[in-house]
SERO-4910 file (N, C-alpha, C, O; in steps of 0.05 Angstrom, whole numbers):
BEGIN
 pado doro    nc1    nc2    nc3   cac1   cac2   cac3    cc1    cc2    cc3    oc1    oc2    oc3
  Met    A   -387    143    -18   -370    133      4   -343    147      2   -332    151    -19
  Lys    A   -333    155     26   -308    170     27   -285    153     18   -283    130     25
  Asp    A   -266    165      2   -242    151     -6   -224    145     17   -222    162     36
  Pro    A   -210    122     17   -191    116     38   -166    133     36   -160    144     14
  Val    A   -151    135     57   -125    148     57   -105    127     50   -105    105     61
  Val    A    -87    133     31    -66    114     23    -42    118     40    -29    139     40
  Ala    A    -35     98     56    -11     99     73     11     85     58     10     60     54
  Val    A     30    100     49     53     89     34     74     80     54     86     97     67
  Phe    A     79     54     55    100     43     73    127     44     59    129     36     36
  Cys    A    147     52     74    175     51     63    194     47     86    187     48    109
  Gly    A    219     42     79    240     37     99    242      8    105    251     -8     89
  Gly    A    234      0    129    235    -28    137    261    -36    150    277    -19    157
  Ile    A    264    -62    154    287    -73    169    305    -90    153    323   -104    164
  Ser    A    302    -91    126    318   -108    110    343    -94    100    347    -70    105
  Ser    A    360   -108     86    384    -96     74    377    -77     52    395    -63     42
  Glu    A    352    -76     43    343    -59     21    328    -34     32    313    -22     17
  Arg    A    333    -27     57    318     -5     69    322     22     54    302     35     48
  Asp    A    347     28     47    352     54     33    338     55      6    327     76     -2
  Ile    A    337     32     -8    323     31    -34    294     36    -30    281     51    -45
  Ser    A    283     24     -9    254     27     -3    247     56      4    226     66     -4
  Leu    A    264     70     19    259     97     25    255    114      0    238    131     -1
  Gly    A    272    110    -20    270    124    -45    245    117    -60    231    135    -71
  Ser    A    238     91    -61    213     83    -74    189     95    -61    171    106    -74
  Gly    A    188     95    -34    165    105    -19    160    135    -24    138    143    -29
  Lys    A    182    150    -24    179    179    -28    168    185    -56    150    202    -59
  Ala    A    178    171    -76    169    176   -103    140    168   -106    125    183   -119
  Cys    A    132    145    -95    104    136    -98     85    154    -83     63    159    -92
  Ala    A     93    163    -59     75    180    -43     70    206    -58     47    216    -58
  Leu    A     91    218    -70     87    243    -85     68    239   -108     51    255   -113
  Ala    A     71    216   -122     53    211   -145     25    205   -137      6    215   -149
  Leu    A     21    189   -116     -5    181   -107    -20    206    -95    -45    207    -97
  Ala    A     -6    224    -83    -18    248    -72    -32    265    -93    -49    282    -86
  Arg    A    -25    261   -118    -38    276   -140    -67    266   -144    -83    280   -156
  Ser    A    -73    242   -134    -99    230   -139   -115    223   -114   -140    224   -115
  Phe    A   -101    218    -92   -114    208    -68   -103    221    -43    -80    231    -44
  Pro    A   -118    222    -21   -106    230      5    -84    210     12    -89    185     12
  Thr    A    -61    219     17    -37    202     19    -20    211     42    -17    235     47
  Arg    A     -8    191     56     13    198     76     35    177     74     31    154     68
  Leu    A     59    186     79     83    169     78     89    159    106     90    175    125
  Val    A     92    133    109     97    120    135    124    106    133    127     87    118
  Val    A    143    114    150    169    101    150    168     79    171    163     84    195
  Ile    A    173     54    162    173     31    179    200     27    192    220     26    179
  Glu    A    200     25    219    225     24    234    229     -3    248    251     -8    259
  Ser    A    209    -20    248    211    -45    262    195    -67    248    181    -61    228
  Gly    A    196    -91    258    181   -113    246    153   -115    257    144   -136    266
  Gly    A    138    -94    255    111    -93    264     95    -72    250    106    -56    234
  Leu    A     69    -72    255     52    -51    243     57    -24    256     62    -23    280
  Pro    A     57     -3    241     60     24    253     35     31    268     13     21    262
  Pro    A     37     48    289     12     56    304     -5     74    287      4     87    268
  Gly    A    -31     73    293    -50     92    281    -64     83    256    -80     98    245
  Leu    A    -58     58    247    -73     48    223   -102     42    230   -107     31    251
  Asp    A   -120     50    213   -148     47    217   -160     32    193   -161     43    171
  Pro    A   -170      7    197   -181     -8    174   -206      6    162   -213      0    139
  Gly    A   -218     24    176   -241     38    165   -233     64    151   -250     78    141
  Arg    A   -207     70    151   -198     95    139   -175     91    119   -174    104     99
  Asp    A   -157     72    125   -132     70    111   -130     45     93   -142     24     99
  Ile    A   -116     48     71   -106     26     56    -75     29     54    -65     52     56
  Val    A    -61      7     49    -32      8     49    -22      3     21    -30    -16      7
  Phe    A     -3     20     12     12     16    -12     41     13     -2     54     32      5
  Ser    A     51    -12     -3     77    -17      9     99    -16    -12     96    -26    -34
  Thr    A    121     -3     -5    145     -4    -21    168    -17     -5    191    -11    -10
  Leu    A    161    -33     15    181    -47     31    193    -70     14    179    -87      4
  His    A    219    -70     11    233    -90     -4    246   -110     14    254   -104     37
  Gly    A    249   -135      5    264   -155     20    250   -166     44    226   -167     45
  Thr    A    266   -175     63    257   -189     87    236   -173    102    239   -149    106
  Phe    A    215   -186    111    192   -175    125    173   -159    107    149   -162    110
  Gly    A    183   -143     90    166   -127     72    155   -143     49    132   -140     42
  Glu    A    172   -160     37    165   -173     12    160   -203     15    152   -216     -4
  Asp    A    165   -214     38    164   -243     41    138   -253     55    137   -276     62
  Gly    A    119   -236     57     93   -243     70     91   -235     99     69   -236    110
  Gly    A    112   -226    111    111   -219    140     93   -195    145     75   -197    161
  Met    A     97   -173    131     80   -150    134     51   -156    124     32   -147    137
  Gln    A     49   -171    103     23   -177     92      6   -193    112    -18   -188    115
  Arg    A     18   -211    127      3   -227    147     -7   -208    169    -29   -212    179
  Leu    A      9   -189    177      1   -170    198    -22   -153    188    -41   -147    203
  Leu    A    -21   -144    163    -42   -128    152    -68   -144    150    -90   -133    157
  Asp    A    -66   -169    142    -90   -186    140   -103   -189    168   -127   -186    171
  Ala    A    -86   -194    188    -96   -198    215   -110   -173    226   -129   -175    242
  Ala    A   -100   -150    217   -112   -125    227   -136   -115    210   -148    -95    216
  Gly    A   -142   -130    189   -164   -122    171   -158    -99    154   -177    -85    145
  Ile    A   -133    -94    148   -125    -71    131   -123    -80    102   -109    -99     96
  Ser    A   -137    -66     84   -134    -71     55   -107    -60     46    -98    -39     54
  Tyr    A    -95    -75     27    -69    -66     17    -65    -74    -12    -77    -93    -22
  Ala    A    -49    -59    -26    -43    -64    -54    -22    -86    -57     -5    -89    -39
  Gly    A    -23   -101    -78     -2   -121    -84    -10   -148    -75    -32   -154    -66
  Cys    A     10   -166    -77      5   -195    -72     -2   -200    -43      7   -185    -25
  Asp    A    -18   -221    -38    -25   -228    -11     -1   -242      3     20   -246    -10
  Ala    A     -5   -251     28     17   -262     43     27   -288     31     52   -292     29
  Ala    A     10   -305     21     18   -331     11     35   -327    -15     56   -340    -18
  Ala    A     25   -311    -33     40   -306    -58     67   -292    -53     87   -297    -66
  Ser    A     67   -274    -33     91   -259    -26    112   -279    -16    136   -277    -23
  Ala    A    104   -297      2    122   -316     13    133   -335     -8    157   -341     -9
  Leu    A    115   -343    -26    124   -362    -48    144   -349    -66    165   -361    -72
  Thr    A    139   -324    -75    156   -312    -95    183   -303    -83    202   -299    -97
  Met    A    184   -300    -56    209   -294    -43    227   -318    -41    251   -316    -38
  Asp    A    214   -342    -43    228   -367    -43    234   -375    -72    217   -384    -86
  Lys    A    260   -372    -80    266   -377   -108    261   -405   -116    252   -410   -139
  Thr    A    265   -425    -98    260   -453   -105    230   -458   -109    222   -470   -129
  Gly    A    214   -448    -90    185   -451    -93    174   -438   -118    156   -449   -131
  Thr    A    185   -414   -124    176   -400   -148    182   -416   -173    165   -419   -191
  Lys    A    207   -427   -175    215   -442   -198    198   -467   -202    190   -474   -224
  Gln    A    192   -480   -180    175   -504   -181    147   -497   -191    136   -511   -208
  Ala    A    136   -475   -181    109   -467   -189    107   -459   -219     89   -468   -233
  Val    A    126   -444   -228    125   -435   -256    132   -457   -275    121   -459   -297
  Ala    A    151   -474   -267    159   -497   -285    136   -516   -289    133   -528   -311
  Ser    A    118   -518   -269     95   -536   -272     76   -526   -292     58   -540   -302
  Arg    A     78   -500   -299     61   -487   -320     75   -484   -346     65   -471   -364
  Gly    A     99   -495   -349    113   -495   -374    133   -472   -378    145   -470   -400
  Val    A    137   -455   -358    157   -434   -360    185   -446   -355    188   -461   -336
  Arg    A    204   -439   -372    231   -451   -370    245   -439   -346    243   -415   -340
  Val    A    260   -456   -332    277   -448   -310    304   -463   -312    306   -484   -324
  Ala    A    325   -450   -301    351   -463   -302    353   -485   -280    341   -482   -259
  Glu    A    368   -506   -286    372   -527   -266    387   -515   -242    405   -498   -245
  Ala    A    380   -525   -218    391   -513   -194    393   -534   -172    379   -554   -172
  Val    A    410   -528   -152    413   -543   -128    410   -524   -104    423   -503   -104
  Val    A    393   -531    -85    389   -515    -61    401   -529    -37    399   -553    -34
  Phe    A    415   -513    -20    428   -525      3    431   -504     25    428   -480     20
  Asp    A    437   -514     49    443   -496     71    473   -491     72    489   -509     67
  Ala    A    481   -466     79    509   -459     79    525   -477     98    549   -481     94
  Arg    A    512   -487    119    526   -504    138    531   -532    128    548   -547    138
  Glu    A    515   -540    107    518   -567     96    521   -565     66    508   -579     51
  Arg    A    540   -548     58    544   -543     29    555   -568     15    572   -582     27
  Pro    A    546   -573     -9    557   -596    -24    585   -590    -34    593   -567    -36
  Pro    A    600   -611    -41    627   -607    -52    624   -592    -79    606   -596    -95
  Ala    A    643   -574    -84    643   -559   -109    644   -577   -133    631   -572   -153
  Ser    A    659   -599   -131    661   -618   -153    634   -630   -160    629   -634   -184
  Asp    A    617   -635   -140    591   -647   -145    573   -627   -160    558   -634   -178
  Leu    A    575   -601   -151    558   -581   -164    567   -576   -193    550   -574   -211
  Val    A    593   -576   -198    603   -572   -225    594   -596   -243    587   -592   -266
  Ala    A    596   -620   -232    588   -644   -247    559   -643   -256    551   -652   -277
  Arg    A    542   -632   -238    513   -630   -244    505   -606   -260    489   -608   -278
  Leu    A    517   -583   -254    508   -558   -265    526   -546   -287    518   -527   -301
  Gly    A    550   -557   -289    569   -546   -309    589   -527   -296    587   -522   -272
  Gly    A    607   -517   -312    629   -501   -301    622   -472   -295    637   -459   -280
  Glu    A    600   -462   -305    591   -435   -299    566   -436   -282    546   -447   -290
  Ile    A    569   -425   -258    548   -428   -238    541   -401   -225    559   -384   -221
  Val    A    516   -397   -220    506   -373   -206    500   -381   -177    484   -399   -172
  Leu    A    512   -367   -158    506   -371   -129    490   -348   -120    496   -325   -124
  Lys    A    467   -354   -106    451   -332    -95    435   -342    -71    428   -366    -70
  Pro    A    429   -324    -52    411   -332    -30    384   -341    -40    375   -331    -61
  Asn    A    372   -361    -27    346   -371    -36    324   -351    -31    302   -354    -42
  Ala    A    328   -331    -13    306   -313     -6    317   -285      0    316   -276     22
  Glu    A    327   -272    -21    336   -244    -19    328   -230    -44    324   -243    -65
  Gly    A    327   -203    -43    321   -188    -67    344   -170    -74    365   -170    -61
  Ser    A    340   -154    -96    360   -134   -105    387   -147   -111    408   -133   -109
  Ser    A    388   -173   -118    413   -187   -124    432   -186   -101    457   -188   -106
  Val    A    422   -184    -77    440   -185    -53    453   -213    -52    439   -233    -53
  Gly    A    479   -214    -51    494   -239    -48    498   -254    -74    509   -276    -74
  Leu    A    490   -242    -97    493   -256   -123    522   -257   -131    536   -237   -130
  Thr    A    531   -282   -138    559   -286   -147    559   -304   -171    545   -325   -171
  Met    A    576   -298   -190    581   -315   -213    608   -328   -210    628   -315   -204
  Val    A    609   -355   -213    634   -369   -210    640   -386   -234    622   -395   -248
  His    A    666   -392   -238    675   -407   -261    694   -429   -251    716   -424   -241
  Gly    A    685   -454   -253    702   -477   -246    701   -483   -217    693   -468   -200
  Ala    A    710   -508   -211    709   -519   -184    725   -504   -163    717   -500   -141
  Arg    A    749   -494   -171    766   -480   -152    753   -454   -143    752   -448   -120
  Glu    A    744   -438   -163    731   -413   -156    705   -418   -140    699   -402   -122
  Leu    A    691   -439   -147    666   -445   -133    672   -453   -104    657   -445    -86
  Glu    A    693   -468    -99    700   -477    -72    706   -453    -54    698   -452    -31
  Thr    A    720   -433    -66    725   -408    -50    700   -393    -44    696   -384    -21
  Ala    A    682   -392    -63    656   -377    -59    639   -392    -38    627   -379    -21
  Leu    A    638   -418    -40    622   -434    -21    632   -430      8    617   -428     27
  Ala    A    659   -428     11    670   -425     38    663   -399     50    663   -396     75
  Gly    A    656   -379     35    650   -352     45    621   -346     47    614   -323     53
  Leu    A    604   -366     44    575   -360     45    566   -354     73    575   -366     92
  Lys    A    547   -334     74    535   -328    100    514   -350    107    505   -364     89
  Pro    A    508   -353    132    489   -374    140    462   -371    126    453   -349    120
  Gly    A    449   -394    122    422   -393    110    420   -410     85    440   -423     77
  Pro    A    397   -412     73    393   -428     48    404   -413     24    400   -389     20
  Trp    A    417   -428      6    429   -418    -18    421   -435    -42    413   -458    -39
  Met    A    424   -422    -65    418   -436    -90    442   -434   -109    453   -413   -113
  Ala    A    450   -457   -119    470   -458   -141    455   -465   -166    441   -485   -167
  Glu    A    459   -448   -186    443   -450   -211    460   -451   -235    480   -437   -237
  Arg    A    453   -468   -254    468   -469   -280    465   -441   -293    443   -431   -296
  Arg    A    488   -429   -300    487   -403   -313    478   -405   -342    490   -421   -357
  Ile    A    458   -390   -349    450   -388   -377    458   -361   -388    448   -341   -378
  Arg    A    475   -361   -407    484   -336   -419    463   -326   -439    452   -342   -454
  Gly    A    458   -301   -438    439   -289   -456    433   -260   -449    449   -247   -436
  Arg    A    411   -251   -458    403   -223   -454    383   -222   -430    364   -238   -429
  Glu    A    388   -204   -412    370   -201   -389    347   -183   -395    351   -160   -404
  Leu    A    323   -193   -390    298   -179   -396    281   -177   -371    282   -194   -354
  Thr    A    264   -157   -370    245   -155   -348    219   -143   -359    219   -127   -378
  Val    A    197   -151   -348    171   -142   -357    152   -138   -333    151   -155   -316
  Gly    A    139   -115   -332    119   -110   -311     93   -123   -318     85   -125   -341
  Val    A     79   -133   -297     53   -145   -300     34   -129   -283     38   -125   -259
  Leu    A     13   -118   -295     -7   -102   -281    -34   -114   -284    -44   -117   -307
  Asp    A    -47   -122   -262    -73   -135   -262    -73   -159   -281    -93   -165   -295
  Gly    A    -51   -174   -280    -49   -199   -295    -40   -196   -324    -37   -216   -338
  Arg    A    -37   -171   -334    -30   -167   -362     -1   -155   -363      5   -136   -349
  Ala    A     15   -168   -380     43   -159   -383     44   -132   -398     28   -127   -416
  Met    A     63   -115   -390     67    -90   -403     91    -92   -422     95   -113   -434
  Gly    A    108    -72   -424    130    -73   -443    154    -88   -433    158    -90   -409
  Val    A    169   -100   -451    193   -114   -444    217    -95   -445    221    -80   -464
  Val    A    233    -96   -424    256    -79   -421    281    -96   -421    282   -117   -408
  Glu    A    302    -88   -436    327   -102   -435    347    -88   -417    348    -63   -416
  Ile    A    362   -104   -402    381    -94   -382    409   -102   -392    415   -125   -396
  Arg    A    427    -82   -395    454    -88   -405    475    -76   -386    483    -53   -389
  Pro    A    482    -91   -366    503    -82   -347    530    -82   -360    537   -101   -375
  Gln    A    546    -62   -355    573    -60   -366    590    -83   -357    607    -93   -373
  Ser    A    586    -93   -333    602   -115   -322    594   -142   -334    608   -162   -330
  Gly    A    571   -143   -347    560   -168   -356    543   -183   -336    531   -203   -342
  Val    A    542   -172   -311    526   -184   -290    510   -163   -277    520   -142   -268
  Phe    A    483   -167   -275    465   -147   -263    464   -153   -233    443   -162   -223
  Asp    A    486   -146   -219    488   -151   -190    480   -125   -176    470   -106   -188
  Tyr    A    483   -124   -149    475   -101   -133    488    -76   -143    476    -55   -145
  Ala    A    514    -77   -148    529    -53   -157    519    -43   -183    515    -19   -187
  Ser    A    514    -61   -202    504    -54   -228    476    -41   -226    469    -23   -242
  Lys    A    460    -51   -207    433    -40   -204    433    -12   -193    417      5   -202
  Tyr    A    451     -6   -174    448     18   -159    471     37   -161    473     57   -146
  Thr    A    489     33   -180    511     51   -186    505     65   -212    503     52   -233
  Lys    A    502     91   -212    495    106   -236    515    102   -258    539    103   -254
  Gly    A    505     96   -282    522     94   -306    533     66   -311    546     62   -331
  Met    A    528     47   -293    539     20   -296    522      2   -313    530    -20   -320
  Thr    A    497     10   -319    479     -7   -333    463     10   -353    454     32   -347
  Glu    A    459     -1   -377    443     11   -398    416     -3   -399    415    -28   -397
  Tyr    A    394     12   -401    368      1   -403    355      8   -429    355     32   -437
  Leu    A    344    -11   -443    331     -7   -469    301    -13   -466    294    -36   -462
  Ala    A    285      8   -469    256      5   -465    241     18   -488    241     43   -490
  Pro    A    229      3   -506    226    -27   -504    252    -41   -514    269    -29   -527
  Ala    A    254    -66   -506    277    -82   -514    277    -86   -544    256    -91   -556
  Pro    A    301    -84   -556    303    -88   -586    303   -118   -593    323   -129   -600
  Ile    A    280   -130   -590    276   -158   -597    253   -161   -617    236   -144   -619
  Glu    A    252   -184   -630    231   -189   -650    204   -189   -636    201   -198   -613
  Pro    A    183   -180   -650    156   -180   -638    147   -208   -627    134   -209   -607
  Ala    A    154   -229   -642    146   -255   -633    160   -263   -607    149   -276   -589
  Thr    A    186   -255   -604    201   -260   -580    189   -244   -556    186   -254   -534
  Ala    A    183   -219   -562    171   -202   -541    144   -214   -532    138   -213   -508
  Ala    A    129   -224   -550    103   -236   -543    107   -260   -526     91   -265   -508
  Ala    A    128   -276   -532    133   -300   -517    142   -293   -488    134   -306   -469
  Val    A    158   -272   -486    166   -263   -459    142   -253   -443    140   -259   -419
  Arg    A    125   -237   -455    102   -227   -441     83   -250   -433     73   -250   -411
  Ala    A     80   -269   -451     63   -292   -444     75   -308   -420     60   -317   -403
  Ala    A    101   -312   -421    114   -326   -398    111   -311   -372    107   -323   -351
  Ala    A    113   -284   -374    109   -267   -350     81   -270   -338     78   -273   -314
  Glu    A     61   -270   -356     34   -273   -347     29   -300   -335     15   -303   -315
  Thr    A     40   -321   -347     38   -348   -337     51   -351   -309     39   -363   -291
  Ala    A     75   -340   -306     89   -341   -280     73   -326   -259     71   -336   -236
  Phe    A     62   -303   -266     46   -287   -247     22   -303   -237     17   -304   -214
  Glu    A      9   -316   -256    -14   -332   -249     -7   -358   -233    -20   -365   -214
  Ala    A     15   -370   -241     24   -395   -228     30   -391   -199     26   -409   -183
  Cys    A     40   -367   -192     46   -361   -164     24   -347   -149     27   -336   -127
  Ser    A      0   -346   -162    -24   -333   -150    -19   -304   -142    -29   -295   -122
  Cys    A     -3   -290   -159      1   -262   -154    -24   -246   -159    -42   -255   -173
  Arg    A    -25   -222   -148    -48   -205   -153    -38   -176   -156    -17   -169   -146
  Asp    A    -53   -160   -170    -49   -132   -174    -25   -125   -192    -29   -115   -214
  Tyr    A     -1   -132   -183     23   -124   -199     47   -140   -190     48   -151   -168
  Ala    A     67   -141   -208     93   -152   -201    112   -146   -225    103   -136   -245
  Arg    A    137   -152   -221    157   -150   -243    170   -178   -246    178   -190   -226
  Val    A    172   -187   -271    182   -214   -276    207   -212   -293    207   -199   -313
  Asp    A    228   -225   -284    255   -223   -296    262   -249   -310    257   -271   -300
  Phe    A    275   -246   -333    282   -269   -350    311   -266   -361    322   -244   -362
  Ile    A    323   -289   -368    346   -290   -386    336   -301   -412    324   -322   -413
  Leu    A    342   -287   -434    335   -296   -461    359   -311   -472    379   -298   -478
  Ser    A    357   -337   -476    379   -353   -485    386   -347   -514    371   -333   -528
  Ser    A    408   -357   -523    416   -353   -551    396   -366   -571    395   -358   -594
  Glu    A    379   -384   -561    358   -396   -577    332   -381   -575    311   -390   -585
  Asn    A    333   -358   -563    310   -341   -559    289   -353   -541    265   -349   -544
  Asp    A    297   -369   -522    279   -381   -502    282   -365   -476    304   -362   -466
  Pro    A    259   -355   -465    261   -340   -439    262   -360   -415    244   -377   -413
  Phe    A    282   -357   -398    284   -372   -374    279   -353   -350    291   -332   -348
  Leu    A    260   -361   -333    253   -344   -310    277   -341   -291    290   -361   -284
  Leu    A    282   -317   -282    301   -311   -261    286   -309   -234    293   -323   -215
  Glu    A    267   -291   -233    252   -288   -208    228   -270   -213    225   -257   -234
  Ile    A    210   -270   -193    187   -252   -193    190   -233   -170    194   -241   -147
  Asn    A    188   -207   -176    191   -186   -155    163   -175   -150    152   -161   -167
  Thr    A    152   -181   -126    125   -172   -120    124   -143   -110    104   -129   -112
  Leu    A    147   -133    -99    149   -105    -91    175    -94   -102    194    -89    -87
  Pro    A    176    -90   -128    201    -81   -141    207    -51   -135    189    -37   -125
  Gly    A    231    -42   -142    238    -14   -140    217      3   -154    208     -3   -176
  Met    A    210     26   -141    189     42   -152    196     72   -152    179     89   -145
  Lys    A    221     79   -160    226    106   -168    217    110   -197    211     90   -210
  Glu    A    215    134   -206    206    139   -233    224    126   -254    216    119   -276
  Thr    A    250    123   -246    270    111   -265    273     81   -261    290     69   -273
  Ser    A    257     68   -244    259     40   -238    248     23   -261    235     34   -279
  Leu    A    253     -3   -260    246    -20   -282    216    -23   -287    208    -23   -310
  Leu    A    200    -27   -266    172    -29   -271    160     -4   -284    145     -7   -303
  Pro    A    166     20   -274    157     44   -289    167     45   -318    153     55   -335
  Met    A    192     36   -323    202     34   -351    184     17   -368    176     24   -390
  Ser    A    177     -7   -357    159    -25   -371    132    -12   -377    121    -15   -399
  Ala    A    122      3   -357     96     16   -361     97     38   -382     78     41   -398
  Arg    A    119     53   -383    122     74   -403    122     63   -431    113     76   -450
  Cys    A    131     38   -434    131     25   -461    103     23   -472     99     22   -496
  Val    A     83     21   -455     55     18   -464     39     43   -457     14     42   -456
  Gly    A     52     66   -453     38     92   -452     29    100   -424     14    119   -422
  Arg    A     39     87   -403     31     95   -376     54    111   -363     76    100   -360
  Asp    A     49    136   -355     69    150   -341     68    142   -311     52    126   -303
  Phe    A     87    152   -296     90    143   -268     65    147   -251     57    130   -236
  Thr    A     53    171   -254     29    177   -238      6    158   -245     -7    148   -228
  Ala    A      2    153   -271    -19    135   -280    -14    107   -270    -32     92   -262
  Leu    A     12     99   -270     19     72   -262     12     67   -232     -1     48   -225
  Val    A     22     85   -215     17     80   -186    -13     83   -179    -22     70   -161
  Arg    A    -27    100   -194    -56    101   -190    -69     75   -196    -87     66   -181
  Glu    A    -62     62   -218    -73     36   -225    -64     14   -206    -79     -5   -201
  Met    A    -40     17   -196    -30     -3   -177    -45     -3   -151    -49    -24   -139
  Val    A    -55     20   -142    -69     22   -117    -99     17   -120   -113     12   -100
  Asp    A   -110     19   -144   -138     17   -148   -151     -9   -138   -172     -8   -126
  Pro    A   -138    -32   -142   -151    -57   -131   -154    -56   -101   -174    -66    -91
  Ala    A   -135    -45    -87   -137    -42    -58   -160    -24    -50   -174    -29    -30
  Arg    A   -164     -3    -65   -186     15    -60   -213      0    -64   -232      4    -49
  Arg    A   -214    -16    -85   -238    -32    -90   -243    -52    -67   -266    -55    -59
  Arg    A   -222    -65    -58   -225    -83    -36   -234    -69    -10   -251    -79      5
  Phe    A   -224    -45     -6   -232    -29     17   -261    -23     16   -276    -26     36
  His    A   -271    -13     -7   -299     -6    -10   -317    -31     -8   -339    -29      3
  Ala    A   -308    -53    -18   -323    -78    -16   -326    -86     13   -348    -95     21
  Ala    A   -304    -85     28   -305    -92     56   -323    -73     72   -338    -82     89
  Ala    A   -322    -47     65   -339    -28     79   -368    -33     73   -385    -30     90
  Gly    A   -374    -41     48   -401    -47     41   -413    -71     56   -436    -71     63
  Val    A   -395    -91     60   -404   -115     75   -410   -107    104   -430   -117    115
  Leu    A   -393    -90    116   -397    -82    144   -423    -66    147   -436    -68    167
  Gln    A   -429    -50    126   -453    -33    128   -479    -47    122   -500    -38    129
  Ser    A   -477    -71    108   -501    -85    100   -512   -101    123   -533   -115    120
***
């Protein structure tokens, strides 16, 4: 049976469009070494023309709104197009920080205490401080790449931050100080643990995408037992949210060496220097091997569907 063409989606309509363009180009170049591949730049909130469920599979590098929240996945499902990565339901769940925390906490993964609210009906700063403590993390309930992430100290600083929030759902979270870790999960199995050390102390948008502002240690210099606990928590979180194929799971390691989940990224950055490829290199997978394994489940689903149609 003829191999499908891999359509690598990039761009999109979210605030992370430029990041996605870089991910898409890198992945298309790597995938082209193994499969017929074409790069497709997404310019709107719809499917691009020319997709053929009997010829194409999709490897998406769309980050953020529409790409990562289940929107594109629902369109692909409706069109009968096989695609790599999480399905629509898991994508929507993991984009919702509150839903993700509830799902993983039910399986025993630690999460920080939080309050979710709409910017139009924000709670008093004094109430949040009384419940969550003096150090609080403010972030949108459904954004990626640390867009809108703010650290605040005390009621006065929090009140100022609350007054400037953009419309939409927000999360105020008790800040847990510790070491930031991330681990890639491929086909349900955790890869290497990477430590993230931003010079500013906060891994926000600027620290992620400004060269030289963050140090990455791969593998993380932590005890083997701690690394095993982080990998186990990542696998549990992946399963709890019904993820498939791959994802990246982020944690804060507390001073007591307990991993607290930050979020699950179902379509993380995918340049060769991005965090998921770093995690893969820790266990001996180079970038080309990684993306080949990431797309393989979609190829199997494509061939299975083709076999059903032919039978």
